[in-house]
C-alpha positions in Angstrom: 0.0 0.0 0.0 1.2 3.5 -0.9 0.0 6.7 0.7 -0.6 10.0 -1.1 -0.8 13.0 1.2 -2.3 16.2 -0.3 -1.8 19.5 1.5 -3.5 22.6 0.3 -1.6 25.8 1.1 -2.6 27.8 4.2 -4.4 31.1 4.1 -2.4 33.7 2.1 -2.5 37.5 1.9 -4.4 39.0 -1.0 -2.2 40.0 -4.0 -1.1 43.6 -3.7 -1.3 46.0 -6.6 0.8 44.6 -9.5 1.8 41.6 -7.4 1.8 38.3 -9.2 -0.3 35.5 -7.7 2.8 33.3 -7.4 4.3 35.8 -5.0 1.5 35.9 -2.4 2.8 35.2 1.2 1.0 33.4 4.0 -1.0 35.5 6.4 -0.5 35.3 10.2 -3.5 32.9 10.2 -1.9 30.9 7.4 1.3 30.5 9.4 -0.6 29.2 12.4 -2.6 26.8 10.1 0.5 25.4 8.5 2.1 24.8 11.9 -1.1 23.0 13.0 -0.9 20.8 9.9 2.6 19.9 10.8 1.6 18.9 14.3 -1.3 16.8 12.9 1.0 15.0 10.6 3.5 14.4 13.3 1.0 13.2 15.8 -0.4 10.7 13.3 3.1 9.4 12.3 2.5 10.5 8.7 5.9 11.9 7.8 6.3 11.7 4.0 9.3 10.1 2.3 9.3 12.9 -0.3 7.4 16.2 -0.8 6.6 17.8 -4.1 5.7 21.5 -3.7 4.3 24.0 -6.1 6.7 26.9 -6.7 4.2 29.5 -5.4 5.4 31.4 -2.4 2.4 30.5 -0.3 2.9 26.7 -0.8 6.6 26.9 -0.1 5.9 28.9 3.1 3.2 26.3 4.1 5.7 23.5 3.7 8.4 25.4 5.6 6.1 25.8 8.6 5.1 22.1 8.4 8.7 21.0 8.3 9.7 23.1 11.3 7.4 20.8 13.2 7.9 17.5 11.5 11.6 17.7 10.7 13.3 17.6 7.3 12.2 15.3 4.5 13.3 15.2 0.9 11.5 18.0 -1.0 11.4 19.3 -4.5 9.7 22.2 -6.1 7.4 21.1 -8.9 6.0 23.9 -11.1 3.4 21.7 -12.7 1.5 21.6 -9.4 0.6 25.3 -9.8 -2.8 25.5 -11.5 -2.7 21.8 -12.2 -5.7 19.7 -13.3 -6.3 16.4 -11.5 -4.8 14.6 -14.5 -1.5 16.6 -14.2 -1.4 15.9 -10.5 -1.8 12.2 -11.1 1.0 12.3 -13.7 3.3 14.1 -11.2 2.5 11.7 -8.4 2.9 8.7 -10.7 6.5 9.8 -11.6 7.3 9.1 -7.9 5.5 5.8 -7.4 8.6 4.3 -5.7 7.8 6.5 -2.7 5.8 4.7 0.0 4.4 8.0 1.3 4.4 11.0 -1.1 3.1 14.4 -0.2 1.9 17.1 -2.7 1.6 20.7 -1.5 -0.6 22.6 -3.9 -3.8 24.5 -4.7 -7.5 24.2 -5.3 -9.4 23.3 -7.3 -6.9 20.7 -8.5 -6.3 19.1 -5.2 -9.9 18.8 -4.1 -10.8 17.4 -7.6 -8.0 14.9 -7.4 -9.3 13.7 -4.0 -12.7 13.2 -5.5 -11.4 11.5 -8.7 -9.1 9.1 -6.9 -11.5 8.1 -4.1 -14.9 8.2 -5.9 -14.1 8.1 -9.6 -15.8 11.4 -10.2 -13.8 14.7 -10.3 -17.0 16.7 -9.9 -17.9 14.9 -6.7 -15.7 17.1 -4.5 -16.9 18.9 -1.4 -14.1 21.4 -0.9 -10.7 21.4 0.7 -10.1 24.2 3.2 -6.9 26.2 3.5 -4.2 24.0 5.1 -6.5 21.0 4.6 -4.8 17.6 4.6 -6.0 14.4 2.8 -4.4 11.0 3.1 -5.2 8.5 0.4 -4.3 4.8 0.4 -3.4 3.4 -3.0 -2.5 -0.2 -3.8 1.3 -0.5 -4.2 1.4 -1.7 -7.8 -1.7 0.2 -9.1 -1.6 3.0 -11.6 -3.2 6.3 -10.6 -6.7 6.1 -12.1 -10.2 7.2 -11.0 -11.6 5.3 -8.0 -8.3 3.5 -7.1 -7.7 5.2 -3.7 -9.3 4.8 -0.3 -9.7 8.1 1.6 -8.1 7.5 5.0 -8.0 10.9 6.6 -9.4 14.4 5.9 -8.3 17.1 8.3 -8.2 20.9 8.4 -7.4 23.4 11.1 
C-alpha cells in the first residue's frame, strides 16, 4: 500500500497592486494553520518520504512551517502543481511511485478534484478542501493512478 498526502496551502495574503499570484505570502492565520498541519501529521506518524511542492510562495511557506514541526524530509519544487488539473497531479504523483508516502503541496481546485477523482471516480464529486487541509489516500502498491483507485483514509483541516 502507498500513501498520497495532499496538503492545500494555508491562508495567504491577497495580492497587492501589481503583485503576481505566485508571490503571495502566507498571512498570520496561514502561518498558524500550516504549523497546526505539521503537528497533525507528526501526531499521526504521517511523515512523508518525499514532498513535491508548487513553486508558489504560499505553498513553499506552508511547507516550511510544516517541516519546522515534523523535521526535514526530501523535498522538490514542482512547477506543474501550480494551476494543475487532476490529470496533471496524477502524472506528477505517478512519476514518484517508488515513494511509499508521497506528499503534494498545492492548490485548489486541482487538489480537491484529485481527491474526489481518486476516491470516488468522479472529479465533480468534491466537497471542498479548506486552506491548510490535509487528505491522506491509500493506493495499492502496484496500481496506476486512475479514477476510483484510492481509499480516503484521513481528511483534516485546522
